C-alpha positions in Angstrom: 0.0 0.0 0.0 2.9 2.4 0.8 3.9 2.3 -2.9 0.6 4.1 -3.7 1.5 7.0 -1.4 3.4 9.9 -2.7 6.5 10.6 -0.5 6.8 13.7 1.5 10.0 14.7 -0.3 8.5 14.4 -3.7 5.2 16.2 -3.1 4.2 17.0 0.5 0.7 18.3 -0.5 -0.1 15.2 -2.5 1.3 13.0 0.3 -1.2 14.6 2.7 -4.1 14.1 0.3 -3.0 10.5 -0.2 -3.1 9.8 3.5 -6.5 11.4 4.0 -8.0 9.4 1.1 -6.2 6.1 1.4 -6.2 6.1 5.2 -10.0 6.2 4.9 -10.4 9.4 6.9 -12.4 11.5 4.5 -13.6 11.9 0.9 -14.6 14.7 -1.4 -18.3 15.3 -1.7 -20.6 16.2 -4.5 -20.9 19.7 -2.9 -17.9 21.8 -4.0 -15.6 22.6 -1.1 -17.3 20.2 1.3 -16.1 16.9 2.6 -17.5 13.6 3.8 -15.8 12.5 7.0 -15.6 8.7 6.9 -16.1 6.5 10.0 -12.4 6.1 10.7 -11.8 9.9 10.5 -14.9 10.6 12.5 -13.8 8.2 15.2 -10.7 10.3 15.6 -12.8 13.5 15.9 -15.0 11.7 18.5 -11.9 11.0 20.5 -10.9 14.6 20.3 -14.4 15.8 21.1 -14.8 13.6 24.1 -11.4 14.6 25.6 -12.0 18.3 25.0 -15.6 18.1 26.3 -14.4 16.7 29.6 -11.8 19.4 29.9 -14.4 22.0 29.2 -16.7 20.6 31.8 -13.9 20.2 34.3 -13.3 24.0 34.0 -17.0 24.8 34.7 -18.5 25.0 31.2 -21.7 23.5 30.0 -23.0 22.7 26.5 -25.9 24.3 24.7 -27.0 24.6 21.1 -27.9 27.7 19.1 -29.5 28.1 15.6 -27.7 27.5 12.4 -29.3 30.5 10.8 -28.5 34.1 11.7 -30.6 37.1 10.6 -28.5 39.3 8.4 -29.3 42.4 10.6 -27.4 40.7 13.5 -24.2 40.8 11.5 -24.6 44.5 10.9 -24.4 45.3 14.6 -20.7 44.8 15.1 -18.8 46.5 12.3 -15.4 44.8 12.5 -17.1 41.4 12.9 -19.1 41.5 9.7 -16.1 43.1 7.8 -14.0 40.0 8.8 -16.6 37.5 7.6 -18.6 39.2 4.9 -16.8 37.5 2.0 -17.2 34.0 3.4 -21.0 34.1 4.2 -23.5 31.8 2.6 -26.9 33.5 2.4 -30.4 32.0 2.4 -32.9 34.1 0.4 -35.9 31.8 -0.2 -37.7 29.2 1.8 -39.5 27.0 -0.9 -39.0 25.1 -4.1 -41.6 24.4 -6.7 -41.8 22.2 -9.8 -40.4 23.8 -12.9 -43.3 24.6 -15.3 -41.0 23.6 -18.1 -40.6 20.1 -16.6 -36.9 20.5 -15.7 -37.0 19.4 -12.1 -37.5 22.1 -9.4 -36.8 25.8 -9.1 -36.8 28.4 -6.4 -40.3 29.7 -5.8 -39.9 33.5 -6.6 -42.9 34.3 -4.3 -41.2 32.6 -1.3 -38.6 35.3 -0.7 -37.6 35.8 2.9 -38.4 39.2 4.4 -34.9 39.2 5.9 -32.0 37.0 4.5 -30.5 34.4 6.8 -26.8 33.8 7.1 -25.6 30.2 7.7 -23.4 30.7 10.7 -19.7 31.3 10.0 -19.4 31.7 13.8 -22.1 32.3 16.4 -21.2 35.4 18.4 -24.1 37.5 17.1 -26.9 34.9 17.5 -25.6 34.0 21.0 -25.2 37.5 22.3 -28.6 38.4 21.1 -29.8 35.5 23.2 -27.6 36.4 26.2 -29.4 39.7 26.4 -32.5 37.9 27.7 -30.5 35.5 30.0 -28.3 38.1 31.8 -30.0 40.5 34.1 -27.9 40.6 37.3 -24.4 39.8 38.6 -25.9 36.6 39.9 -26.3 35.4 36.3 -22.5 35.7 35.8 -20.2 34.2 34.8 -22.1 32.5 32.0 -19.8 29.7 30.7 -21.3 28.0 27.6 -19.8 25.8 24.8 -21.4 24.7 21.6 -20.5 21.7 19.4 -21.7 22.5 15.9 -20.9 22.9 12.2 -20.2 26.2 10.5 -19.9 27.5 6.9 -17.2 29.7 5.6 -17.3 29.9 1.8 -13.8 28.9 0.9 -12.8 28.9 -2.7 -9.5 27.0 -2.3 -10.1 24.0 -0.2 -8.2 21.1 1.3 -9.7 18.2 3.2 -9.8 18.9 7.0 -7.5 21.9 6.7 -9.9 24.3 4.8 -13.4 23.3 3.7 -16.6 25.3 3.2 -18.3 23.4 6.0 -16.5 22.0 9.0 -17.2 20.8 12.5 -16.0 22.6 15.6 -16.7 23.7 19.1 -17.1 27.4 20.0 -17.1 28.6 23.6 -18.9 31.8 24.4 -18.7 33.2 27.9 -19.9 36.4 29.7 -18.2 38.0 32.8 -18.7 40.8 35.2 -15.2 42.2 34.9 -12.5 42.6 32.4 -10.0 40.7 34.7 -12.3 37.7 34.8 -12.8 37.6 31.0 -9.0 37.9 30.3 -8.4 35.1 32.8 -11.0 32.9 31.0 -9.4 33.6 27.6 -6.0 32.6 28.9 -7.3 29.6 30.8 -8.9 28.2 27.7 -5.8 28.8 25.6 -3.9 26.6 28.1 -6.7 24.0 27.9 -6.1 23.8 24.2 -2.3 23.7 24.6 -2.6 20.8 27.1 -4.9 18.9 24.7 -2.5 19.5 21.8 0.5 18.3 23.7 -0.9 15.5 25.9 -3.5 14.0 23.6 -2.3 15.0 20.1 1.4 14.6 21.1 1.9 17.9 19.2 4.1 20.6 20.7 2.7 24.2 20.4 3.8 27.7 21.0 1.3 29.8 23.0 1.1 33.4 21.9 -0.9 36.5 21.0 -1.9 37.5 17.5 -0.9 40.9 16.1 -3.7 43.4 15.4 -3.7 42.4 11.7 -4.3 38.8 12.6 -6.9 39.2 15.4 -10.3 37.6 15.2 -12.9 40.0 13.7 -14.4 41.8 16.7 -11.8 40.8 19.3 -9.7 43.1 21.5 -7.1 40.4 21.8 -6.6 37.0 20.2 -4.5 34.3 21.7 -3.4 31.2 19.8 -1.5 27.9 19.8 0.8 27.4 16.8 2.2 24.1 15.7 4.9 23.2 13.2 4.1 20.6 10.5 6.8 18.3 9.0 7.3 20.6 6.0 8.2 23.5 8.4 4.9 25.4 7.8 2.9 26.6 10.7 -0.7 25.6 11.5 -2.9 27.6 13.9 -4.3 24.8 16.0 -6.7 26.8 18.3 -7.7 30.3 19.2 -9.1 32.1 22.3 -10.4 35.6 22.0 -11.0 38.4 24.6 -13.9 40.3 23.0 -14.0 43.1 25.6 -17.4 44.7 25.6 -17.8 44.9 21.8 -20.6 42.4 21.5 -22.2 43.5 24.7 -22.4 47.0 23.3 -23.7 45.8 19.9 -26.5 43.8 21.5 -27.0 45.9 24.7 -26.2 43.1 27.2 -26.1 44.7 30.6 -26.3 43.5 34.1 -27.1 45.0 37.5 -23.9 44.9 39.6 -23.7 44.5 43.4 -23.9 48.3 43.8 -27.2 48.4 41.9 -25.7 50.0 38.8 -26.1 48.8 35.2 -22.9 47.6 33.5 -22.0 46.0 30.2 -20.6 42.5 30.4 -17.2 41.3 29.1 -17.0 38.5 26.6 -14.8 35.7 25.4 -15.0 33.2 22.6 -12.7 30.2 21.8 -12.7 27.3 19.4 -11.0 24.4 17.7 -12.2 22.5 14.6 -11.7 19.3 12.6 -8.6 20.9 11.1 -6.9 19.3 14.2 -7.2 16.0 12.3 -5.2 17.6 9.5 -2.6 18.8 12.0 -2.4 15.3 13.5 -1.6 13.8 10.1 1.0 16.4 9.1 2.7 16.5 12.5 3.4 12.8 12.8 2.7 10.6 9.8 5.3 9.1 7.4 5.6 7.8 3.9 4.0 4.5 4.9 0.8 6.0 6.3 -0.7 7.5 9.3 0.9 7.6 12.8 -1.8 8.3 15.4 -1.0 8.9 19.1 -2.6 6.1 21.2 -4.8 8.6 23.1 -6.6 9.5 19.9 -6.3 6.2 18.0 -9.7 4.6 17.1 -8.0 1.2 17.3 -5.1 0.6 19.7 -4.1 -3.0 19.0 -4.7 -5.3 16.1 -4.0 -9.1 16.4 -3.2 -10.8 13.1 -3.4 -14.6 13.3 -1.2 -16.6 10.9 -2.7 -19.9 10.2 -3.4 -22.6 7.5 -6.5 -24.4 8.8 -9.7 -23.4 10.5 -8.6 -25.5 13.5 -5.4 -23.5 13.8 -7.5 -20.3 13.7 -9.7 -21.5 16.5 -6.7 -22.4 18.6 -5.1 -19.0 18.1 -8.4 -17.2 18.9 -8.9 -19.2 22.1 -5.3 -18.3 23.1 -5.8 -14.6 22.7 -9.4 -14.3 23.8 -8.4 -13.6 27.5 -6.0 -11.0 26.3 -8.7 -9.3 24.3 -11.0 -9.2 27.4 -8.1 -7.9 29.5 -7.3 -5.1 27.1 -10.9 -4.0 26.7 -11.3 -3.9 30.5 -8.4 -1.3 30.4 -10.2 0.7 27.7 -7.7 -0.4 25.1 -9.5 -1.1 21.9 -8.4 -4.3 20.2 -9.4 -6.2 17.0 -8.8 -9.9 16.2 -8.5 -9.8 12.4 -9.6 -13.2 11.1 -10.6 -12.0 7.6 -9.9 -15.0 5.4 -10.0 -12.9 2.2 -6.7 -11.0 3.0 -3.2 -12.4 3.5 -1.2 -11.4 6.6 1.2 -9.2 4.6 -1.7 -7.2 3.2 -3.2 -6.8 6.7 0.2 -5.6 8.1 0.4 -2.9 5.4 -3.3 -1.9 5.9 -2.9 -1.4 9.6 0.4 0.4 9.1 -1.3 2.7 6.7 -4.1 3.4 9.1 -1.7 4.2 12.0 -2.8 1.5 14.5 -0.2 1.9 17.3 0.5 -1.8 18.1 0.2 -4.9 16.0 0.5 -8.4 17.3 1.2 -11.4 15.0 0.8 -15.0 16.2 1.3 -18.2 14.2 1.3 -21.8 15.3 5.0 -21.7 16.2 4.3 -18.8 18.5 1.3 -20.6 19.9 3.5 -23.6 20.8 6.3 -21.6 22.2 4.1 -19.1 24.2 5.4 -16.1 22.3 3.9 -13.3 20.2 5.5 -10.8 17.7 4.9 -7.2 18.7 5.3 -4.4 16.2 5.0 -0.7 17.1 3.8 1.8 14.4 5.8 4.8 15.5 9.3 3.3 15.2 8.4 0.1 13.2 10.4 -1.9 15.7 9.5 -5.5 16.1 10.2 -7.8 19.0 9.2 -11.3 20.2 7.6 -11.2 23.6 6.4 -13.9 26.0 2.6 -14.1 25.7 2.3 -14.4 29.5 2.0 -10.9 30.8 1.6 -9.3 27.3 -1.4 -7.3 28.4 0.6 -5.2 30.9 3.4 -4.9 28.4 1.0 -3.5 25.8 -0.4 -1.0 28.3 3.1 0.3 29.1 4.1 0.2 25.4 1.1 2.5 24.4 2.3 5.1 27.0 5.8 4.9 25.6 4.5 5.3 22.0 2.5 8.4 23.1 5.6 9.9 24.7 7.9 9.0 21.9 5.7 10.6 19.2 5.6 13.8 21.2 9.3 13.9 21.9 10.1 13.3 18.2 7.7 16.1 17.1 9.2 18.5 19.8 12.8 17.7 18.8 11.9 18.4 15.1 10.1 21.7 16.1 12.9 22.9 18.3 15.6 22.2 15.8 13.7 24.2 13.2 13.2 27.4 15.1 15.9 29.8 13.9 16.9 33.3 15.2 17.7 35.7 12.5 18.9 39.4 12.8 19.2 40.7 9.2 16.8 41.0 6.3 19.2 39.1 4.0 19.3 36.3 6.6 15.5 36.3 6.9 15.0 35.9 3.2 17.6 33.1 2.9 16.1 31.3 5.9 12.5 31.5 4.7 13.4 30.2 1.3 15.9 27.5 2.1 15.3 26.4 5.7 11.7 25.7 6.3 10.5 26.2 9.9 9.8 29.1 12.3 11.8 32.3 12.3 12.4 34.2 15.6 13.0 37.8 14.6 12.6 41.3 15.8 9.6 43.4 14.5 9.0 47.1 14.9 5.4 46.6 15.9 3.8 48.3 12.8 1.2 46.9 10.5 3.1 48.3 7.5 6.2 46.3 8.2 4.1 43.2 8.9 2.3 43.5 5.6 5.5 44.3 3.6 7.2 41.1 5.0 4.2 39.1 4.1 4.1 40.6 0.6 7.8 39.9 -0.1 8.1 36.4 1.5 4.6 35.0 2.2 5.6 34.7 5.8 3.2 36.0 8.5 3.7 36.7 12.2 2.2 33.6 13.7 2.3 34.9 17.2 4.0 37.0 19.9 5.0 34.2 22.3 3.5 34.5 25.8 6.8 33.5 27.4 8.8 36.2 25.5 11.7 37.7 27.3 12.2 41.5 26.8 15.1 41.7 24.4 16.1 45.0 22.8 17.0 44.8 19.1 16.3 46.1 15.7 13.4 45.2 13.4 14.6 42.6 10.8 13.1 44.6 8.0 12.9 48.3 8.9 15.8 48.5 11.3 13.6 50.4 13.8 13.9 49.6 17.5 12.1 46.5 18.8 11.6 45.2 22.3 11.0 41.5 21.6 11.2 38.8 19.0 8.1 37.3 17.3 7.5 34.1 15.4 7.3 34.3 11.6 6.5 31.4 9.3 4.6 30.4 6.2 1.4 28.8 7.2 -1.6 26.7 6.3 
């Protein structure tokens, strides 16, 4: 199967597409720019969703659901918000179809025009804050900590499965607070939740930072982000958390009675991650033979491939491993005994390697007689022969080791591809010839930021939160700078 996958070196973009399609994660749909998430890909999303959902609830948040449709007038209330999304909005203008009088299927009924057009949500701030107006009356109603799992539509013209599609799945948190301090703390707290998920579940190291004014979410006072490095050196924004100030409270007149009996506007945050995390997972870890999935997110942890000649042999092997299967399932380790007679063992090995199953066990009759089993780990492709007795505990430890190893490998790669540069010539040479992140001084102006982007296609990914004050000169303008920022080309 690997021979059908384009190598990363030959064509990284095609390699990615090959893994998505051949790894059975997703498929193109008949709707331009939209995708079908296949069961295996959706199982990864469910793992992500369940882990994040628990983290949200552990920090005091609850789930709700808001309408898919947003009245057009709502988007007019916050000027910078609509400016940021206007070009991506899908608009519903009519509510009925009729038979074509010419006998050519159905047409839009021209008499069924909506009084006000509806926008299919690109994000839900406006519909949610219009609702919060009726929910928030007093300081006793605050903080309001709500998350929504939903789909959104942003009309993308240049799409790529998982990374950029017209419709995608995500979660969006929307919270309301009595004070600016509480709202900022919420924004930063959720950023750290995302970072913990990325590193502990996805095994993907990230840099936490703030976006520049140019890169902020439309309508935000401050946008925080986590940025990850893919194997081609490009950056991928893996999650964002926004401090919205009182912008949406002003737009929708959301006020509360404080403890002193005075009316005040509330402070807001929003934060979200989407199915693009599956794209990040692929590009951060996988190789030319297929997917590499960290065990914490793997739909299938262990596959057992029996090697046999007769039905009696197969039955003996199954009875041998049956207690192991029960033991692993009791530990929440998913396991499959692949007794498909239509596929040879070598084909199965390649198939599970392509699909990124962390651990593969192979057992033939010689192993059966000697009380051993062959163990292959997907991350390093190392094989070893282990005693079958106690193999369940060995696998549990091995899965932890694989999770750690995948993270350490990604971190070592990331760290070795962050380069400090101090001159414009060095910057240009690095961005063209040494893919990765560039740490460089910036003078803080939008003009310089835009000029660097125009000349090199590199953007400021973030201003790292752990930045040390370091006097220097802007890499492009030569003007004074107090800190370095992270530049990269990005998805």
